[in-house]
Structures are given as structure tokens and as C-alpha cells.
LUMNU-611952 format. One record per residue (C-alpha): x, y, z. Coordinates in steps of 0.02 Angstrom, whole numbers. Example, Ala and Ser with C-alpha at 12.3 -4.5 7.8 and 13.67 -1.06 7.14 Angstrom:
REM LUMNU-611952
      xx      yy      zz
     615    -225     390
     684     -53     357
***
This chain:
REM LUMNU-611952
      xx      yy      zz
    2251    3916    8474
    2430    3881    8531
    2580    3871    8415
    2663    3700    8433
    2850    3704    8459
    2904    3556    8353
    2759    3541    8230
    2725    3720    8173
    2830    3841    8071
    2867    3985    8191
    3053    4027    8193
    3064    4182    8081
    3251    4175    8042
    3269    3988    8015
    3268    3896    7850
    3097    3813    7840
    3044    3905    7999
    3043    3740    8098
    3144    3686    8250
    3298    3580    8213
    3321    3531    8395
    3245    3359    8428
    3110    3346    8559
    3187    3270    8717
    3115    3105    8775
    2984    3133    8909
    2973    3321    8876
    2806    3392    8936
    2828    3562    8852
    2738    3567    8684
    2679    3746    8648
    2771    3910    8624
    2673    4000    8760
    2749    3879    8886
    2920    3955    8847
    2864    4130    8902
    2866    4203    9077
    2713    4315    9068
    2749    4398    9235
    2913    4471    9171
    2871    4476    8986
    3030    4378    8946
    3073    4208    8875
    3112    4072    9002
    3298    4060    8969
    3326    3907    9078
    3199    3807    8978
    3268    3869    8811
    3444    3817    8857
    3383    3647    8918
    3275    3602    8768
    3358    3677    8615
    3524    3687    8523
    3621    3843    8577
    3596    3938    8413
    3408    3903    8415
    3391    3956    8597
    3476    4120    8549
    3359    4143    8401
    3208    4122    8512
    3274    4245    8642
    3293    4375    8505
    3109    4365    8456
    3024    4518    8533
    2874    4484    8644
    2717    4589    8645
    2659    4666    8808
    2479    4634    8753
    2405    4463    8793
    2346    4419    8618
    2307    4244    8558
    2434    4159    8444
    2393    4172    8261
    2462    4101    8099
    2534    4223    7972
    2591    4208    7791
    2779    4242    7792
    2789    4295    7609
    2670    4442    7625
    2712    4608    7713
    2540    4610    7795
    2551    4430    7856
    2394    4383    7759
    2390    4255    7619
    2358    4321    7443
    2352    4231    7277
    2483    4353    7209
    2609    4313    7347
    2577    4126    7325
    2610    4144    7138
    2776    4230    7172
    2822    4092    7296
    2786    3956    7169
    2890    4045    7037
    3036    4060    7160
    3025    3876    7207
    3021    3824    7024
    3173    3931    6985
    3267    3853    7130
    3222    3677    7072
    3283    3715    6896
    3446    3792    6954
    3591    3676    6991
    3659    3689    7169
    3832    3731    7101
    3762    3888    7019
    3631    3937    7147
    3728    3921    7308
    3908    3875    7270
    3990    4044    7304
    3910    4069    7474
    3926    3886    7524
    4108    3871    7473
    4156    4032    7564
    4076    3971    7725
    4147    3795    7701
    4328    3851    7680
    4315    3973    7826
    4271    3833    7947
    4393    3804    8090
    4414    3618    8053
    4553    3506    7991
    4572    3535    7803
    4532    3353    7765
    4360    3374    7849
    4315    3523    7740
    4384    3435    7586
    4279    3279    7622
    4122    3384    7640
    4164    3471    7476
    4178    3300    7391
    4013    3244    7468
    3928    3403    7404
    3999    3368    7232
    3934    3189    7242
    4104    3110    7211
    4134    3006    7368
    4149    2822    7318
    3987    2749    7384
    3942    2575    7323
    3810    2644    7206
    3938    2765    7131
    4064    2625    7108
    3933    2512    7027
    3883    2650    6906
    4067    2669    6860
    4078    2485    6815
    4150    2416    6978
    4058    2255    7018
    4039    2269    7206
    3894    2240    7327
    3763    2377    7310
    3689    2371    7485
    3746    2470    7636
    3887    2379    7728
    3814    2434    7894
    3627    2392    7885
    3623    2287    7724
    3445    2349    7693
    3464    2485    7561
    3573    2539    7416
    3722    2638    7478
    3695    2812    7405
    3775    2970    7474
    3613    3006    7568
    3609    2833    7644
    3794    2827    7686
    3798    2994    7777
    3620    3019    7841
    3483    2890    7809
    3560    2728    7873
    3479    2690    8043
    3651    2666    8121
    3712    2837    8065
    3548    2918    8117
    3593    2865    8292
    3765    2945    8270
    3683    3111    8220
    3563    3101    8366
    3706    3064    8488
    3808    3212    8420
    3797    3386    8498
    3681    3433    8353
    3552    3303    8408
    3480    3286    8232
    3331    3171    8208
    3206    3156    8066
    3068    3043    7996
    3109    2874    7916
    3100    2947    7741
    3186    3114    7705
    3129    3193    7543
    3288    3294    7521
    3456    3259    7440
    3613    3260    7546
    3677    3407    7446
    3520    3511    7480
    3524    3463    7664
    3707    3507    7677
    3680    3675    7590
    3541    3715    7713
    3650    3677    7864
    3802    3773    7802
    3705    3926    7745
    3575    3939    7884
    3666    3880    8040
    3805    3971    8134
    3984    3926    8089
    4010    3818    8244
    3864    3708    8192
    3940    3689    8018
    4106    3640    8096
    4026    3502    8200
    3927    3447    8047
    4083    3432    7938
    4179    3340    8074
    4039    3214    8107
    4017    3182    7920
    4202    3141    7903
    4200    3023    8052
    4042    2936    7991
    4130    2898    7828
    4288    2846    7921
    4186    2724    8028
    4107    2655    7870
    4278    2625    7792
    4346    2541    7949
    4200    2419    7940
    4219    2389    7751
    4406    2368    7738
    4466    2316    7912
    4311    2233    7984
    4316    2350    8135
    4147    2391    8211
    4140    2558    8301
    4001    2609    8420
    3896    2763    8384
    3958    2848    8542
    4140    2813    8498
    4116    2894    8327
    4043    3051    8408
    4172    3053    8548
    4319    3038    8428
    4245    3169    8312
    4223    3298    8451
    4393    3262    8529
    4476    3289    8360
    4381    3451    8327
    4415    3521    8502
    4600    3475    8494
    4620    3558    8324
    4530    3717    8374
    4629    3731    8537
    4791    3708    8439
    4737    3844    8318
    4709    3963    8464
    4880    3924    8536
    4964    3950    8368
    4877    4119    8346
    4927    4173    8522
    5106    4118    8493
    5110    4212    8327
    5044    4371    8408
    5172    4359    8548
    5313    4329    8423
    5255    4476    8317
    5248    4588    8470
    5425    4539    8518
    5489    4570    8342
    5383    4725    8311
    5309    4645    8155
    5129    4594    8119
    5087    4436    8023
    4995    4480    7863
    4873    4360    7782
    4907    4312    7600
    4782    4339    7460
    4635    4221    7443
    4693    4055    7367
    4874    4084    7417
    4964    3995    7560
    5092    4088    7664
    5249    3996    7719
    5335    4061    7877
    5503    3990    7929
    5622    4012    8074
    5786    3946    8140
    5837    3936    8322
    5991    3867    8407
    6170    3899    8457
    6339    3833    8408
    6315    3695    8280
    6148    3630    8345
    5999    3714    8261
    5814    3681    8242
    5716    3732    8087
    5528    3760    8085
    5399    3794    7950
    5215    3841    7965
    5096    3853    7816
    4938    3957    7838
    4794    4001    7723
    4714    4173    7697
    4607    4149    7854
    4761    4119    7963
    4723    3934    7986
    4872    3817    7995
    4869    3701    7845
    5034    3611    7878
    5186    3624    7991
    5352    3536    8017
    5515    3545    8115
    5688    3480    8083
    5852    3469    8180
    6018    3493    8092
    6201    3538    8118
    6252    3708    8053
    6433    3761    8062
    6420    3930    7971
    6319    4033    8095
    6140    4101    8112
    6132    4180    7939
    6164    4013    7856
    6038    3930    7973
    5905    4054    7915
    5945    4012    7734
    5927    3827    7776
    5759    3864    7856
    5699    3951    7697
    5758    3804    7591
    5673    3682    7711
    5510    3782    7704
    5506    3791    7514
    5545    3606    7494
    5413    3560    7623
    5279    3663    7533
    5322    3596    7360
    5326    3415    7421
    5145    3436    7477
    5090    3505    7310
    5065    3685    7368
    5089    3786    7209
    5021    3958    7256
    5132    4009    7401
    5207    4166    7476
    5361    4163    7587
***
């Protein structure tokens, strides 16, 4: 008996134990034993990297291989012996029932929110995903339930009511977006899982870089939907994915440059930048110039060191560098308050 790669539950550290990577078209590899080089006793790394998402390929490589040539066998994951027992099944059922009866905000909110806000993405991407998890994005079904008399069907396919699940996952058009993305997600026609549960699973179980791509693609799916609804602009699936990844890469590269620049500046000044407390934004300001021509700069970072906002301003200062520094502080405070940042440290 051979364990099937895409059909059987065999990944020990993955939620649901199944592969998330879609099976490539024309792939002739179907069983786990085909991924093993029995002559060396190692996994075939080239095949893993070709067939699977990077984090899944790494998971597979970390599974120890036995030197004994035993046949594959199915085991019961919720028993220490690997054998099914009525007692272990009873405990599983009780756990599942408890999870069903516990609201997602209570069961997973702390862990999910911590991972969400640590993502290296534009703040509006993380905020959109937070709204989607809360079920408050204005889908047509949501608007109808609130008394807004608008069309109920999806503006893209016009074949189903536009729920959160349909708008961000189940619409055939957006399924193609997910498949074209670096995540390569694909699933059956009917998914018996809420968007919130699916999102929790991705954020909690997958590495941070997967969550960052997930949040970015979700935002751009919704953006493409809005462009179609309100401006009549039709965007191709590949353009949605391309723009999403360009935006994410540009932001992350900028973050790296800002961190390098901050380290270099701290080394020159002999001071180290200190992160503020959780929930507090730190406002750093500076003034640079000579004579009467000065430039003011402000950078706002969160407790993870991510840049939340930044601005520059040119001005004439006749009273010297000390007065320019005061102007920079005033500029920084005004900039932060104008954007509604209440918990700040200078």
C-alpha cells in the first residue's frame, strides 16, 4: 500500500495533515515513496522543490526516513501508539465539538491577531484582512442585510450571492487568481469552510511569508472587485497577482532599506533605536540643512519596527539648527495627530 501525496493525510505538522500545494498539470508523481531516494536514504530535494510550495517542501525534508524498507501504513494521529481506540476517538469528538461551540474571536483571536499585526505588509492590507475576519467588509449580501437595496449577485460571475466567502475565495474568477498566485491554491467546487476559519488556518499554520502573500492577494482581489463595480474596469487575473506581488516586494524592500539606514544612523550617532511598547507608535524626527534652507523629516514606526507613515517638508529657517530641530518636532507631532495616531512616543 502506498501513501498518496495529494489524497491522503500524511504531513504530520500541517493543519489537516494534507498537502496545500496543488498537483501540477501532467504530473506523473502520485505516491510518497516516489519522493524518496532509497539509495541515499534521503528525500529527492529537486522533486520537492519542483512540486510543492517552499514551506511544504521544507516540512517534508524534515520528516525522518527509516533505514528499514517497511511498507507504508496508516496510523491514528491522536493516539501515542498510532492505533485507533474508541477512547481517543471520543476525546477527538469532544475537542471538535468544543471548537465548533467556541466563537473564533475567543478561540483563536489572540494568536491570530499577533501573527496578523506582525506581518511585513502595508498596514492597509493587514487592516483589510482584519475586517474580513470580523465579517464587516461591505459585500452585497452584507449591504442587503443592512437595508441597502442593491443587487445580491456577484458582480464578477453573476451566478451566486456575494458573501465574504464568494467575494474572496469561491467565485470562479478569484479561484483563478489564487491559483495564479505564488501560493497556487486550488480546491473543489464547494468548500465546506467559512472564510474566517480558512483564514485562521492559513495565518496560524503557515509560515509568516505565506500569510503576507495571503493578506496581499486578499486585498488586491477586493480592489479588483471594486474597480469593476464602481469604475467598470476589468482586470485580468494575472494583472491582479502581478500588481499584488510587486506591491508586497516593493514594500518589504523599502522596509529593509529603512532598517539599514536606521542602523547606520544609530551607529554614526552612537544611539540605538528602541521600539515602543505594544500598541504605541514611535515618532522620530530630524532636520538637515544649512543657512536658511532646511529639510524636515518624520518617520512613524510601530512596536515591530515597521514604518507606518513618513513625510518630509522643506522650509526656510533663519534662527539656526536648534530652531530647525524644534520645527521638526512640531512637524512630527502635527503629522501624527493629523493621521489620528493617539498613542505615540517621540
